N, C-alpha and C positions, 0 to 999 in steps of 0.2 A: 761698818760692814759686818754681817753675821759671820761667825766662824763656821768652818766646815764640820760636818758630823764626824765623830771619832770612830765610828764603827767601820773598820777597814779589815780586809781579808789578810790572811797570813801571807808573808812573802814567799816567793819561790823563784829560784834561779832559772832564767830562760836559756842560759848557755851562750855560746859564741854566736856571732851574727851569721856565720856560715851555716849553722844548723837551722833546720826549718822549725818554725814555731807550731806547736799544736794549737788547734782552735780552742780558745777558752771562752767562757760565757761573758761577753762584754755587753750584752744587751742592756743591762741596767745602766752602765755608764754611757753607752751610746744613745740611749733613750733620753738622757738628760740634756742632750745637745739640741740645738735648733739649727737647721740648715745642714751644712756639710758634716760628715762623720769626723772631720779633723778640726772642727770648731772647738775653741777652749771651753772647758767645763768650769763655769764660774764658781760652783760649789767647791771645786778643788783649788781655787785661787789661780787657775792657769792663765797665763799671758805668754804667748809664744814670741820668742826673740826672732825678729825678722830683719832688723836693720843691719846691713853688712858692715857699716862703719863701727857699730857697737860690738859686733861679733869680732871684728879684727882687733879692736881695742882690748877686749877681754883676753883674747889669745896672746897679744903682745905683753900685757901686764902680768899674765900668769908666768911668763918666763920659762916655758916648758923646754926641757932638754930631751934629746932623743932617747935617753936612758930612763926617763920618768914613767912612772905608773900613775895615771890620772884617775881620780874619782870625779865623775860628773853627777851631780844631784839634779834630777829633773831634766833630762835631755829633751823632753817634748818631741817635736818633729825632727830633731837632729841637726838643725842649722848650725849650732855651735859644735856639735859632735864631729861633723864631717870636716870642720876646720882644725879641730884638735888632733884627730887621729894621725895625720901625717907627721905631726911634731913629736909624738911620744912612742914609747915601746909598747904600751898597752893602755886601754881605757876601760874602766869599770864604771858602768852607769846604773843608777837606781832610779826607777820610774814607777810611780803609783798607778797610772792610767794604762790598762792593758792595750788600748788603742794605740797609744804612743809607743809602747814597747814594740809592737808590730811595725809601726811606722819607722822608727829609728833603725830597727834591724833591717827592714826592707831597703832603706836608703843606702846601706853599705854592702848589701848582698852582691856578690859577684865582683867586688872591687879588691884591689890588693890590700886594702886596709881592713877588710872584714874579719880576718883572723885575730886582729888586735882588740876587737870589741866584745865585751861581755855585758849583757844587760840583765839586771835582777828586777823583777816586778815586786814592789812592796813599798811600804811607807818608810821613807828615809829617817823618820824619827824613831822607828821601831826595829829596823833590821840591823844586823851586825854588819859593819862596814868591812869590805875587803881590804887587803893591804894596799896602801897607796902612799905616795910622797908629795903629790900636788892635788889640791881639791879646787875644782872650778864648778860654779853653780849659778844658775839664774833661778833662785828659789821663789816659790809662790809667796804671795803677800802674807797668807795665814801663818806660814812658818817664821817668817822674818819679823813679824810684828807681835807674836804671841808671847 
């Protein structure tokens, strides 16, 4: 499998989920998809976690306590994120794809958990990690095999 190109934009913090996101130019990443705007971009190594049993298993094995600050790398569409949020005091997510930053933020807007979520758009291999004590991730193949 070919590796993804390394030319990535600089990271920027999106802020808490309760804040509205400014429109960023995601035409280049959206144009790489075929079909739905939320289809995985294979050049990024994306595979979205959809199986509820796997999501439940990851959450259980993480052993998250109500006082924990969780770092989630690659939240994608937020299927794991929405299960982690009720279990922790805060969740910091790092997501490369601007479409997914908007999607995961949109999923929790207007909920009681929205204030707990902070999403940073950027390359997890290059951004400075926020303070956390538990890391949960469903990382892309390119990151885990390189």
